[in-house]
C-alpha positions, -999 to 999 in steps of 0.1 A, spaced: 0 0 0 11 36 -6 16 58 24 -15 78 16 -35 46 15 -21 35 48 -27 69 64 -63 69 51 -70 36 68 -50 44 99 -68 76 108 -99 58 119 -79 41 147 -60 73 157 -71 99 183 -58 127 205 -64 124 242 -68 155 264 -70 160 301 -80 192 318 -79 198 355 -75 223 383 -38 234 389 -37 266 409 0 263 416 9 253 380 28 221 388 9 195 367 30 200 336 63 188 350 83 166 326 59 175 298 72 192 267 42 215 262 10 225 280 -18 251 283 -23 268 317 -52 293 319 -72 306 349 -57 281 374 -63 251 351 -38 230 331 -44 211 299 -22 183 286 -25 161 255 -10 130 239 -19 108 210 -39 76 214 -47 43 198 -85 42 191 -102 8 193 -140 9 186 -159 -22 196 -150 -50 172 -122 -30 155 -96 -57 161 -96 -87 139 -82 -106 168 -97 -109 203 -88 -82 229 -60 -92 253 -76 -109 283 -67 -83 308 -81 -55 286 -113 -74 282 -116 -80 320 -109 -43 327 -138 -32 304 -161 -59 319 -153 -49 355 -163 -13 348 -194 -24 329 -179 -6 298 -193 -18 265 -181 10 242 -148 16 226 -114 21 242 -85 44 237 -49 35 247 -24 63 255 7 70 275 0 69 313 21 100 318 -7 120 304 -30 114 334 -6 106 363 -3 142 374 -41 144 379 -45 113 400 -56 116 436 -27 122 460 -23 86 473 -20 73 437 0 102 424 28 101 450 38 66 440 30 62 404 24 25 395 0 1 378 -35 10 390 -67 -9 380 -89 14 400 -75 49 392 -92 79 405 -88 115 391 -89 145 413 -122 163 414 -131 184 383 -105 167 361 -119 159 327 -108 135 300 -119 134 264 -106 122 230 -106 139 196 -116 115 168 -119 117 130 -154 126 117 -161 92 103 -158 78 138 -181 104 153 -205 110 125 -228 82 134 -227 91 171 -231 128 172 -258 147 153 -248 177 132 -217 184 111 -197 152 107 -171 168 85 -149 180 114 -132 161 142 -153 156 174 -145 156 211 -159 125 229 -160 122 267 -137 95 281 -133 77 314 -100 65 329 -104 27 334 -69 16 343 -32 22 341 -14 -10 332 23 -19 329 39 -37 299 68 -55 315 77 -73 283 86 -39 268 98 -23 301 126 -49 304 144 -40 272 140 -3 279 156 -9 313 185 -27 295 191 3 274 189 28 303 214 8 324 237 2 294 264 26 308 253 38 342 275 20 367 307 39 359 293 74 365 268 67 392 237 71 371 226 64 335 235 88 307 203 78 291 168 89 299 133 85 283 115 117 273 115 146 249 144 171 251 119 200 251 106 187 285 138 199 301 131 235 289 95 233 301 106 219 335 129 249 341 101 272 333 78 254 357 104 256 384 110 293 379 73 300 380 65 278 410 96 289 431 104 273 464 70 254 465 85 228 442 117 221 461 104 190 477 88 178 445 120 184 425 140 162 450 114 134 445 115 139 408 153 136 407 152 104 428 126 90 403 147 99 373 178 84 388 161 50 390 162 34 356 138 7 367 112 33 376 118 52 343 114 21 323 81 10 339 67 45 338 77 50 301 59 18 290 28 22 313 -4 25 293 -36 43 303 -68 26 292 -96 51 285 -132 41 280 -151 60 253 -188 51 258 -200 72 228 -178 52 205 -201 22 196 -191 13 161 -164 17 134 -170 26 98 -134 16 90 -139 -22 95 -113 -43 112 -77 -37 118 -53 -65 116 -21 -72 136 10 -81 117 34 -110 124 68 -103 140 83 -69 128 118 -70 113 145 -45 106 138 -25 75 100 -29 77 81 2 68 64 21 95 38 49 95 27 68 126 -5 89 130 -1 113 159 -8 148 171 25 167 179 19 197 201 -18 188 196 -35 208 223 -17 239 213 -36 239 180 -56 207 171 -66 224 138 -29 223 127 -16 192 143 -43 166 148 -35 132 133 -3 142 115 16 116 95 53 105 99 69 76 80 101 56 86 113 20 92 122 -5 119 158 2 129 162 -27 154 142 -52 175 145 -59 212 152 -80 232 182 -89 211 180 -123 196 145 -130 207 120 -147 184 93 -122 193 99 -85 197 83 -65 225 101 -32 217 112 -16 185 138 10 178 123 31 149 140 53 124 112 78 122 108 115 129 84 122 158 76 152 180 63 158 216 27 149 218 30 119 195 36 94 224 6 70 225 2 72 187 -6 40 168 21 26 146 12 8 113 31 -13 88 30 -13 50 -3 -32 50 -20 -8 75 -17 -34 103 -13 -23 139 24 -28 149 21 -11 183 21 22 201 47 49 201 63 59 234 86 87 244 121 84 229 152 71 245 175 101 246 211 108 256 214 133 284 235 164 275 229 159 238 201 161 212 205 124 203 173 105 206 160 71 194 123 66 189 108 36 206 76 15 199 58 -8 222 47 -37 200 12 -50 201 27 -84 206 44 -71 237 11 -56 250 -7 -89 244 20 -109 261 20 -85 291 -18 -85 293 -21 -123 290 -39 -147 312 -8 -151 335 -8 -114 341 -45 -115 348 -40 -141 374 -13 -120 391 -37 -91 392 -65 -112 407 -43 -122 436 -34 -86 444 -67 -70 437 -97 -93 441 -121 -65 448 -119 -54 412 -134 -88 401 -158 -97 429 -189 -85 411 -183 -105 380 -211 -127 367 -206 -163 357 -216 -155 321 -190 -128 318 -163 -150 332 -172 -177 307 -170 -152 279 -136 -140 291 -123 -176 292 -134 -181 256 -117 -148 247 -85 -161 263 -86 -193 243 -92 -173 211 -63 -150 219 -39 -180 224 -50 -195 191 -45 -162 173 -10 -157 187 0 -193 178 -10 -187 142 9 -154 137 41 -169 124 22 -185 95 21 -152 75 58 -142 81 68 -144 44 46 -116 32 60 -91 58 97 -100 54 121 -74 42 134 -79 6 161 -106 5 186 -83 -11 183 -58 19 185 -87 43 217 -99 27 232 -64 29 224 -63 67 242 -96 71 273 -82 54 278 -56 82 299 -65 112 309 -50 145 346 -41 149 363 -35 183 398 -22 188 414 -29 222 391 -22 251 380 13 242 365 17 207 340 1 184 328 8 148 312 -10 119 327 -29 90 316 -44 57 324 -80 45 340 -78 10 345 -114 1 339 -150 12 374 -151 28 365 -126 56 381 -94 43 365 -64 61 364 -28 49 362 -2 76 375 34 84 411 42 89 402 66 118 391 36 138 427 24 138 445 58 135 422 85 149 449 110 155 452 115 117 416 128 115 413 157 140 413 187 117 386 213 119 373 230 88 365 267 83 329 257 81 329 249 118 329 212 113 357 189 124 364 162 99 357 126 106 334 109 131 356 91 155 332 62 165 343 59 201 323 41 227 327 72 249 326 106 233 341 138 247 314 160 263 317 196 273 309 204 309 314 186 342 308 151 329 339 150 306 335 114 293 304 96 283 310 62 297 302 30 278 272 9 286 267 -21 308 243 -46 293 250 -83 291 277 -92 266 267 -116 239 299 -136 243 324 -142 271 353 -135 247 338 -101 237 359 -71 246 350 -51 277 342 -15 267 349 11 294 359 48 290 373 58 256 390 87 241 412 97 212 442 75 209 475 93 211 497 70 191 500 39 170 495 9 192 493 -21 169 494 -45 197 457 -37 206 435 -66 199 411 -63 170 378 -83 172 350 -87 147 315 -99 155 293 -115 129 255 -115 134 235 -143 119 200 -142 132 200 -150 169 236 -162 167 266 -138 173 301 -150 167 333 -133 177 367 -138 160 400 -121 159 412 -100 130 445 -84 118 453 -52 98 458 -57 61 459 -21 50 454 15 63 452 42 36 478 70 40 459 91 14 428 113 18 403 85 17 394 72 52 396 34 45 413 4 61 411 -33 55 410 -61 81 413 -98 77 393 -121 99 407 -154 111 392 -184 94 361 -197 112 335 -223 102 310 -198 90 300 -188 55 305 -151 50 279 -130 32 298 -105 11 283 -72 1 274 -65 -35 288 -31 -48 271 -7 -72 296 14 -90 271 35 -108 267 65 -85 232 71 -71 215 104 -80 203 129 -56 168 120 -43 173 82 -46 165 60 -16 194 52 8 196 29 37 223 31 64 233 -1 82 257 1 111 263 -3 148 256 33 158 250 47 193 247 14 212 278 -7 212 287 -44 218 276 -45 254 240 -39 244 239 -72 225 220 -55 197 226 -63 160 232 -36 135 206 -9 132 190 4 100 180 39 91 166 53 59 166 85 39 176 98 5 209 108 -12 208 146 -7 240 155 -25 267 140 -47 300 159 -46 320 154 -78 355 165 -90 370 163 -125 383 128 -133 416 143 -144 422 153 -108 412 120 -93 443 99 -87 426 72 -68 411 53 -98 426 23 -115 446 32 -146 424 12 -169 392 31 -160 379 51 -189 365 84 -176 364 106 -207 371 137 -185 337 133 -168 331 144 -133 335 116 -108 317 112 -74 339 115 -44 314 121 -15 278 113 -8 256 131 16 224 114 29 194 123 51 195 89 68 205 91 105 241 83 113 253 80 149 287 74 164 296 38 159 282 37 124 316 46 109 326 18 86 290 9 80 273 7 46 249 28 25 228 6 3 202 14 -24 167 -1 -26 181 -32 -43 204 -40 -14 236 -30 -33 263 -10 -16 267 26 -29 289 41 -2 311 36 29 300 57 59 328 79 73 316 108 92 287 131 102 286 166 115 282 185 148 271 219 158 296 242 173 282 235 208 291 198 203 256 183 195 255 158 167 236 164 134 228 127 126 211 135 93 241 155 79 267 128 71 293 119 45 302 87 27 327 75 2 310 63 -30 317 29 -44 332 44 -75 361 58 -54 365 23 -38 369 3 -70 406 -6 -62 394 -20 -28 370 -43 -45 395 -53 -71 419 -63 -43 391 -82 -26 387 -102 -58 423 -110 -68 444 -103 -37 470 -81 -56 483 -58 -29 499 -34 -55 464 -22 -64 460 -6 -30 491 16 -35 472 41 -54 451 48 -23 482 61 -6 489 88 -31 483 124 -20 456 144 -36 452 180 -27 418 184 -42 404 152 -26 419 162 7 402 196 6 368 180 -2 371 157 28 384 184 51 353 205 41 379 232 33 382 258 6 390 241 -27 420 250 -48 417 278 -74 416 251 -101 379 248 -93 366 284 -97 331 276 -84 346 263 -52 374 287 -47 375 319 -26 353 349 -36 369 376 -57 392 398 -37 398 371 -11 430 352 -9 429 315 -6 447 318 27 428 339 53 411 320 81 420 286 66 458 288 68 457 306 101 436 278 116 459 252 100 489 269 117 470 270 149 464 233 148 500 225 138 513 245 167 489 228 191 499 193 180 534 198 193 521 201 228 498 172 228 517 146 248 491 132 272 454 126 275 450 156 298 466 178 272 443 166 245 413 168 267 421 205 276 427 212 239 395 197 227 375 214 255 388 249 252 402 253 217 382 233 191 348 249 186 332 218 171 340 182 162 326 152 145 
């Protein structure tokens, strides 16, 4: 289905939930990215999954059916993020947020949902051409432990070395809003701020809270004109996703209600599990979209969007999706039995007929789940893209760094970046305010008190895997450091040693590693030497952001080729001598809009046919140090022909051309002013080619003489270099 067709079908199951309540001291909007506060009342909103009666082609999860029956609710339900309503619970429930099957809102608090006209037209009289507000009731707040567990593993990935996790769940804008709330409320919030900090410092509490779902009853919603909605089999990396949500919805529903965003599954959690309860999604979402339904390419309900995983002190964030399968698992019969033991009063007034009906529903649900795997083939990603994913490996050097690599042949030859092995060669800053080369270290340099971002502490996938602690720029060539490569084959992850074959001394950031022989058939990448055009689809596969200790396989992000940088073939010394160029311009750099994070260096860019079009080398950072994931640079396959020729015939002399200096190519990759031989890239009239560029080059050259220790380099980076990659 086309995105517009998916969106048309999805709107009938998408809503915006709103809560309005008294808030004379203006404290209800804490940890929310936006709000409305007028006349002592605060309004918050979030997106919601709308389920009219009979909307699901499968039975409702047993716990959800029991919740509706216990409240005598026969209408539709809406599922949204529990964080929307937690601030408006009565004091005894608000002070210790947790799963609540009998939630009570404070007096005068009001819930309602905004639905599409086709869902309200047969309910309300009058104009059915505009969205309608329907009154809602808070039925329950239920945890999803199947999804909370992988969230916890991500949050605790690197916390033990610095006393608290460097990861959080929430929108970056919530921090700004929180400061405003604190300024407005003054000393009254001091006690609450301390409690809030204690809550944020506990990853377990964050994970449970982030995946907790509020169940709203919408009595006026009695039928659906859109028919049934199906649930897909197990999502896989690369599967298309479409979200229908309401970013900043309450600020102007007219502008933002049920907006569309598209993307793809980047990774599936738990790692190696047959069934996924949490997805990492390569999709652009905004505050207010938490709770939104997520659909696949066939308009089937994949799950519900939650607030993103974000790195504290930066603008890096990863969108997360609670899968419907995770919800069904969490709300299964076992969960229902646990609830019954702890809260019998909720179920005491149940009739025998309703209990029999629920038992039948549980049996139907189990039969439905057992049959899900039968339809896997029609949802699988294209085999060509799956092969490309299998060609990407994880590379570790010593006990401090990781990056990605690409398998070039059946013998285990791996292509990666030279800066992984010799990072000190790639520290120059361009006059554009960007420092060349993303050094894909497990711990990046951060400005401020917390000088190093520590690596993460999830369970390693193999006892022989390298331990990743604090990392920084290496200060010299230490060839004795162990190089390890991890192959991912489905649920199986295999580590083996590797040795250096080649490190380019020229302007291209390439290196070759040779894996030791192991009893595994390698899946080599297939190159495409015809350069992609601007606007063509691009997929990035690499081990970005979350390193080896997470146990995750490579992640996938998607975008388009935004720019192809070319130079005259006569000035390209890094092509085989037998290549006929006819003086045409040759591609030397690709830029894409796909997200690239630290650790993706050495990863692959592939086209829609699964063929490699480029080698990821770097992305950009703002002057303040924050990464720009969707501004990145790659070496096109056309510039790597000699590497692939060597992979085919093993003639080492072919690689010697990569060591040749090339002033023009160096200037392109340094993001510097080009030589005067290219008038359209040279300095403007009246400006010398020197100016700021040569002054800065001299500055760097002088500084290098004094860099003799980690502390020297740390001080230099912190106080002298305005930005880096």
